[in-house]
N, C-alpha and C positions, 0 to 999 in steps of 0.2 A: 788648564786644573790651577791651582795654587797652592797656598799652605794648607796642610791638613794633618788633623790631628789624627797618628798615627797609635799610641798607646798612651797611657797613664807611664810616667816617670818610674814609679812605683813597680810596674811590670815587669823593669828589666833591671833586676841586682846588680851591683857592681861589678864588672867581668865575668858579664853573661851575655846571649845571645839570645833574642825573640825572634820567630818568626811571625808576621802578621799579613794578614791581606788587607788592602787600601785600596777599595774601588774600583776592585777585580786585578790590582797588579800584586803580586807578591813578592813582600821588602824583609829584610834582615832589619830589627833594630838593637846595636849594642853599644851597651854602657861598657866604658871603658874606663872609669872613677872620676874621670876629667871631664866628662861630658859624653854625650851620644853622637853617633852617627846610623846614619841608615843609608840602606845598599841593596844591592840585588842578592839574593839568600845563597848563591852560588860561588864557588871559588873560578877566579877569570884563569886559574888553567888547564882542570880537567871535568867544570862541570859540579866539583864535588858539594855536596848542599852544608852549607856552612854552618848550619843549626846542630847539623850532627858532628860535625867534622874541623867547629872554628872553637879556639881557643885564646881567651883574654886572658893576659898577664903582663904588670907593667906595661900599659897601655899601646901594646900591640899585639894584632889580631894573626893567630898565625893557625893554618890549615894543617891538621895534621896528617892530612894525607898524603901529601908530598912535602910538608912543610916550605911552604911558602907564606910569608910573614907582611907584616906591613903596620909602620907606626900609624895610629891612630891620632894621635895629637896632631901629627903634619901630612899624611898620609902616603909618608916617603915610604919606597920599597924597603924592607929590613932583611938584610942577610945576602949572602949571594946567592942562591936557589930561586929566590923570586922574581920572575922575568917580566911582568904584567904590573901595570898599576891597580888598585881599585878604583868603582868607580861609585861614586856616591851622589844622594840627593842632599840636598843643601837642607840644614837641620835647625832646628832653635828649640828649648824648652821655656814654656811658659806656663806659668799657676798650675803646676806641678804635671803638663803634660808635654808630651814628646810629638811636634810638627815636621814635617817634611814639606819643603815644594816639589811637586809632583806634576809635572809637565807631560807625561808619559813613560814609558816603563823604560830602563835604560837594561839592556842587553850587551853583553857580551859575543863578538865574535871568536871563534875558536877553528885554529887550524885541523888540516886533516889528521896531522899528527897525534892531536890532543887526542884524537879519537879510540887511540887503541886503547886495549884493557889495560890495568895493571901488570897483570905477567910479560908482556909484549914490554912493558915500558921500563920494568926491572932488568928485565934480559936484551934489551937494544941499548941501554943508558951506557 
């Protein structure tokens, strides 16, 4: 594939996430106020859907489920809780539209321990 329009920039207000389908691939478009990121729509921790649990503030995306966070300007992990980096597609904004360079679906590998339910997560921590 190549550069593909994923949405209009106006579809994703500042400090929000918007899930879209692009040629059969589900992606999350995030407007962090200084630009956009396009990424898989799940948290790399426990497959939490970021369109439901992702909060964007001060250029940081936080998954409210377990407080993993990433600086969207640099993609660095933010805070002591976060253990895995975000994977993202290259992104650009042109003429009011957001484009991502998509060659295939980006997926995360999850450890067996990440398959435990929330009750087990908090009682075994």
